[in-house]
C-alpha positions, 0 to 999 in steps of 0.5 A: 500500500505504501508503494502505491501511495508513493507512486500516486504522489509522484505521478500527481507531481506532489513530490519530485523524484531525486533519482530515476524517472517515472513514465506514463505511456512512455513519457517522463512525468516531468515532461507532462503538464501536471494539471492536465494529468491530474484532471485525468486521474480519478480515485475511487475508494473501496470504502462504502458510506451510507447516510442517515436517510433512505436507501433511495436517497443513498443510491441517488446521492449526486444524481442530477435527475428531475424525472421521478419515474426515470429516477426510480428506474435508475435506482432499480437498475443500480440496485440490480447491478450491485446485487442488492435489489432482492435484498432491498425489495424484501425490506418492509418499505423497500428503498423508502426504509430509513437508515439510522446510525 
């Protein structure tokens, strides 16, 4: 894990190497525009986070959708992709159940 963190730190240009070089697609990172590179790197955490609201609101968090019917379809699709649809459907209020922490 430490090696991965160090590699990310160097690739993002947070620190400069004192010896050797790091290449991205065959190009030395010192020759790449750091801002351009940073806009193309995404970190996706493997940690799960749930908020003290409904399952529906947790699934739609960040979804910019004004059509309620389409929103419901998107939630069902997401739950199926996450293999959670059957579990959620078996709950007394489905996606409307309130989560408390």
